[in-house]
C-alpha positions in Angstrom: -24.9 51.5 -57.7 -22.8 54.5 -56.9 -19.6 54.1 -58.9 -16.6 56.3 -58.5 -16.8 59.2 -60.9 -13.5 60.0 -62.5 -12.5 61.5 -65.8 -14.7 62.8 -68.5 -17.5 60.3 -67.9 -17.5 61.1 -64.2 -17.7 64.8 -64.9 -20.5 64.2 -67.4 -22.4 62.1 -64.8 -22.0 64.7 -62.1 -23.1 67.5 -64.4 -26.0 65.7 -66.2 -27.1 63.4 -63.4 -27.0 60.2 -65.4 -24.8 58.2 -67.8 -24.2 59.3 -71.4 -26.2 56.2 -72.4 -29.2 57.6 -70.7 -28.9 60.9 -72.7 -28.4 59.0 -75.9 -31.5 56.8 -75.3 -33.6 59.9 -74.3 -32.5 61.7 -77.5 -33.4 58.6 -79.6 -36.8 58.5 -78.0 -37.4 62.1 -78.8 -36.3 61.5 -82.4 -38.6 58.5 -82.8 -41.5 60.5 -81.3 -40.7 63.4 -83.7 -40.7 61.0 -86.7 -43.9 59.4 -85.6 -45.5 62.8 -85.1 -44.4 64.0 -88.6 -45.8 60.8 -90.2 -49.0 61.1 -88.2 -49.6 64.8 -89.0 -49.4 64.3 -92.7 -53.1 63.6 -92.9 -55.6 65.5 -90.9 -53.3 67.7 -88.9 -55.9 69.7 -87.1 -57.9 66.7 -86.1 -54.9 64.9 -84.7 -53.8 68.0 -82.7 -57.4 68.4 -81.3 -57.4 64.7 -80.4 -54.1 64.9 -78.6 -55.0 68.1 -76.7 -58.4 66.7 -75.8 -56.9 63.4 -74.7 -54.4 65.2 -72.5 -57.0 67.5 -71.0 -59.4 64.5 -70.4 -56.6 62.5 -68.7 -55.3 65.4 -66.6 -58.5 67.0 -65.6 -60.9 64.0 -65.3 -59.2 60.6 -65.3 -56.2 61.3 -63.1 -58.3 62.8 -60.2 -60.8 60.0 -60.6 -58.4 57.1 -60.4 -56.4 58.8 -57.7 -59.5 59.2 -55.5 -60.5 55.6 -56.3 -57.0 54.3 -55.3 -57.1 56.3 -52.0 -60.6 54.9 -51.3 -59.3 51.3 -52.0 -56.4 51.9 -49.6 -58.7 53.3 -46.9 -61.1 50.3 -47.4 -58.3 47.8 -47.1 -56.7 49.7 -44.1 -53.5 50.7 -45.8 -51.9 54.1 -45.5 -50.2 55.6 -48.5 -46.5 54.9 -48.4 -45.6 58.6 -48.7 -47.3 59.3 -45.4 -45.1 56.9 -43.5 -47.7 54.1 -43.7 -46.8 50.6 -44.7 -47.9 49.8 -48.2 -49.6 46.4 -48.2 -49.7 44.4 -51.4 -53.4 43.6 -50.9 -54.4 46.9 -52.7 -52.5 45.7 -55.7 -54.9 42.8 -56.0 -57.5 45.5 -56.8 -55.2 47.7 -58.9 -54.0 45.0 -61.4 -57.3 43.6 -62.5 -58.8 47.1 -62.6 -55.9 48.2 -64.8 -56.2 45.2 -67.2 -60.0 45.6 -67.4 -59.5 49.4 -68.1 -57.0 48.7 -70.9 -59.3 46.1 -72.4 -62.2 48.7 -72.2 -60.1 51.4 -73.9 -59.1 49.0 -76.7 -62.6 47.6 -77.3 -64.9 50.4 -76.1 -66.7 51.0 -79.4 -67.8 47.4 -79.5 -68.4 47.1 -75.8 -70.7 50.1 -76.0 -72.2 48.9 -79.3 -71.0 51.9 -81.3 -68.9 49.9 -83.8 -71.2 50.3 -86.8 -68.6 49.5 -89.4 -67.3 46.4 -87.6 -69.9 44.0 -89.0 -69.6 45.4 -92.5 -65.7 45.2 -92.4 -65.3 41.8 -90.8 -68.6 40.0 -91.5 -68.7 39.1 -87.7 -71.4 40.1 -85.3 -70.7 42.9 -82.8 -73.0 41.5 -80.2 -71.8 40.1 -76.9 -68.7 42.3 -76.4 -70.2 43.8 -73.2 -71.0 40.4 -71.7 -67.5 39.1 -72.6 -65.8 42.1 -71.2 -67.8 41.8 -68.0 -67.0 38.1 -67.7 -63.3 38.8 -68.3 -63.3 41.5 -65.7 -65.1 39.3 -63.2 -62.6 36.5 -63.9 -59.6 38.9 -63.4 -61.0 40.0 -60.0 -61.8 36.4 -59.0 -58.3 35.2 -60.0 -56.8 38.1 -58.1 -58.9 37.3 -55.0 -57.7 33.7 -55.2 -54.1 34.7 -55.4 -54.6 37.1 -52.4 -56.2 34.3 -50.4 -53.4 31.9 -51.1 -50.7 34.5 -50.3 -52.4 35.3 -47.1 -52.8 31.7 -46.1 -49.1 31.0 -46.9 -48.0 34.1 -45.0 -50.1 33.2 -41.9 -49.3 29.5 -41.8 -46.0 29.9 -39.9 -47.6 32.3 -37.4 -50.4 29.7 -36.8 -47.8 27.0 -36.3 -46.0 29.1 -33.7 -49.3 30.0 -32.0 -50.2 26.3 -31.8 -46.8 25.4 -30.4 -47.0 28.1 -27.7 -50.5 26.9 -26.7 -49.3 23.3 -26.5 -46.3 24.3 -24.5 -48.6 26.2 -22.1 -50.8 23.2 -21.7 -47.8 20.9 -21.0 -46.7 23.2 -18.2 -50.1 23.2 -16.4 
């Protein structure tokens, strides 16, 4: 997508590194984040700041190394080398990543109820908070099962032409004997 860079827009693109639309959208995102931050900090400012700093530290110091090591272990288990080391990235590791990511997001959204710490849930909704752990585990198992089925079908479809070619070569060898 390298376009000739002429005129003022071309000079801007060379100097900034992207189009003026990119700069405009980036500034709009910062303005929206600033607005949301100001609205959010109207209440318990110190509590929100502590929550954000704690979340950033938890993610950067605990979660990022944990899921990086887990991903490397999954790649080693499946015999795939990381793409940055010159290895060929096989999509089979994505059949672990996607259901794990979805299950993780579901856990983050529902963790108080999954871990049975949603004391006000029953009082607020009139519904029972029992069974969230079992449902989350069933959904997670279903996600991994569906992903395994998709992987098996993809592998079967990919190998089918190779099997046909192997059978044809074997039949040709038998015919020449």
